[in-house]
C-alpha positions in Angstrom: -27.1 -43.2 61.7 -28.9 -40.8 64.0 -27.7 -37.3 63.4 -27.3 -36.7 67.2 -24.6 -39.4 67.6 -22.1 -37.1 65.9 -21.9 -34.9 69.0 -21.9 -37.7 71.7 -18.5 -36.9 73.3 -16.2 -39.4 75.0 -15.1 -37.6 78.1 -15.8 -34.5 80.1 -16.5 -31.1 78.4 -15.1 -29.5 81.4 -11.8 -31.2 81.3 -11.6 -30.8 77.4 -12.2 -27.1 77.5 -10.2 -26.6 80.6 -7.2 -28.4 79.1 -7.3 -26.4 75.9 -7.7 -23.0 77.5 -5.3 -23.8 80.3 -2.7 -24.8 77.9 -3.0 -21.5 75.9 -3.1 -19.5 79.2 0.0 -21.2 80.6 1.8 -20.3 77.5 0.6 -16.7 77.6 1.6 -16.5 81.2 5.1 -17.8 80.4 5.5 -15.3 77.7 4.4 -12.5 80.1 6.9 -13.8 82.7 9.7 -13.7 80.2 8.9 -10.2 79.3 8.9 -9.1 83.0 12.1 -10.8 83.7 14.0 -9.8 80.6 12.9 -6.3 79.9 14.3 -5.0 83.3 11.9 -2.2 83.4 10.2 -2.0 86.9 7.5 0.3 85.5 6.2 -2.4 83.3 6.1 -5.2 85.9 2.7 -4.1 87.5 1.0 -3.5 84.0 2.2 -6.8 82.5 1.1 -8.6 85.7 -2.3 -7.1 85.4 -2.5 -8.2 81.8 -1.7 -11.6 83.0 -4.5 -11.5 85.5 -7.0 -10.2 82.9 -6.0 -13.1 80.6 -6.6 -15.6 83.3 -10.0 -14.2 84.2 -11.0 -14.1 80.5 -9.8 -17.7 79.9 -11.6 -19.0 83.1 -14.8 -17.3 81.9 -14.5 -18.4 78.3 -13.8 -22.0 79.4 -16.8 -21.9 81.6 -19.1 -20.6 78.9 -18.0 -23.0 76.2 -18.2 -26.1 78.5 -21.6 -25.2 79.7 -22.9 -24.7 76.3 -22.3 -28.4 75.7 -24.2 -29.7 78.8 -26.4 -26.7 79.8 -25.1 -27.0 83.4 -23.5 -24.3 85.4 -21.4 -26.9 87.2 -19.7 -27.9 84.1 -18.6 -24.3 83.6 -17.2 -24.2 87.1 -15.2 -27.2 86.6 -14.0 -26.0 83.2 -12.7 -22.9 84.9 -11.1 -24.9 87.7 -9.4 -27.3 85.0 -8.3 -24.2 83.3 -6.5 -22.9 86.4 -4.9 -26.2 87.2 -3.6 -26.8 83.7 -2.3 -23.2 83.2 -0.7 -23.4 86.6 1.1 -26.5 85.7 2.4 -25.2 82.4 3.6 -21.9 84.1 5.2 -23.9 86.9 7.0 -26.2 84.4 8.1 -23.0 82.4 9.3 -21.2 85.5 11.3 -24.1 86.9 12.9 -24.7 83.4 13.9 -21.0 83.3 15.3 -21.2 86.9 17.2 -24.3 86.1 18.8 -22.8 83.0 19.5 -19.5 84.8 20.3 -20.8 88.3 23.4 -18.6 88.7 21.4 -15.5 87.7 18.7 -16.4 90.3 21.3 -17.1 93.0 23.0 -13.8 92.4 19.6 -11.9 92.3 18.7 -13.6 95.6 22.1 -12.6 97.2 21.6 -8.9 96.0 18.0 -8.7 97.4 19.1 -10.2 100.8 22.1 -7.9 101.1 19.9 -4.8 100.1 17.4 -5.7 102.7 20.0 -6.1 105.2 21.7 -2.8 104.4 18.3 -0.9 104.8 17.8 -2.4 108.2 21.5 -1.8 109.2 21.8 -5.5 110.2 24.1 -8.2 109.1 22.8 -10.8 106.7 21.6 -13.8 108.8 22.9 -17.3 108.0 19.3 -18.5 107.2 18.2 -15.6 105.0 18.5 -17.5 101.8 16.3 -20.4 103.1 13.8 -17.9 104.4 13.5 -16.2 101.1 13.2 -19.5 99.4 10.4 -20.4 101.8 8.7 -17.0 101.3 8.7 -17.4 97.6 7.2 -20.9 97.8 4.5 -19.8 100.2 3.7 -16.9 97.9 3.5 -19.4 94.9 1.2 -21.7 96.9 -1.0 -18.8 97.9 -1.3 -17.6 94.3 -2.0 -21.2 93.1 -4.8 -21.5 95.7 -6.2 -18.1 94.6 -6.1 -19.0 91.0 -8.1 -22.3 91.6 -10.7 -20.4 93.6 -10.9 -17.8 90.9 -11.1 -20.4 88.2 -13.9 -22.0 89.9 -15.9 -18.9 90.6 -15.3 -17.2 87.1 -15.8 -20.5 85.4 -19.3 -20.8 87.1 -20.1 -17.3 86.1 -19.3 -18.3 82.5 -21.3 -21.4 83.0 -24.3 -19.4 84.2 -24.1 -17.3 81.0 -23.4 -20.1 78.7 -25.9 -22.6 80.0 -28.8 -21.0 78.2 -26.9 -20.9 74.9 -26.4 -24.6 74.3 -24.8 -25.4 71.0 -26.8 -26.4 68.0 -25.3 -29.9 68.0 -26.2 -30.6 71.6 -29.9 -29.5 70.9 -30.0 -31.9 67.9 -28.6 -34.6 70.2 -31.1 -34.0 72.8 -33.8 -34.0 70.4 -32.8 -37.3 68.8 -32.7 -39.1 72.2 -36.0 -40.8 73.0 -37.7 -39.4 76.2 -37.6 -41.5 79.3 -41.3 -41.5 79.6 -41.9 -42.7 76.1 -40.3 -46.1 76.7 -42.8 -48.7 77.4 -42.4 -50.7 80.8 -42.8 -54.5 80.7 -44.1 -56.2 83.6 
């Protein structure tokens, strides 16, 4: 058995690392979201949100470094960051919709309070379509942040890939050394 065959992977390092780091990041984002929504401390909302952004950037970068170490290519790191963003967004979305479903009456009451407060500040009656407008605005905001996280995942993952590509793992170097060179194979006519 050739020593290098132990590292030959079935599948994409980008997807594997992206899935792993995305899953962990998604759980961290759910926990931070629970903290923000349950602490009822407006002064902590911005700091906890910034902590979430820093965690996301760190995990995009780390996924890019680790994935590119397996292949030596920057593109692998970029795709690992992208997969990290996709998986973490899906995990966060599932968590958010689960919480919204369980606490639907609380969310409806909060929505009503926000709309009435805005109408009171503007000295206007509450329009009949205000709830639909707020629902659309929240969804548009979510779509915008999802798009931004994909872009950041791709860019930060590529940065991680740029740093990690020169630091390929010991096992991938053994695998590369065990592979016969393409020019060394004889050609038969």
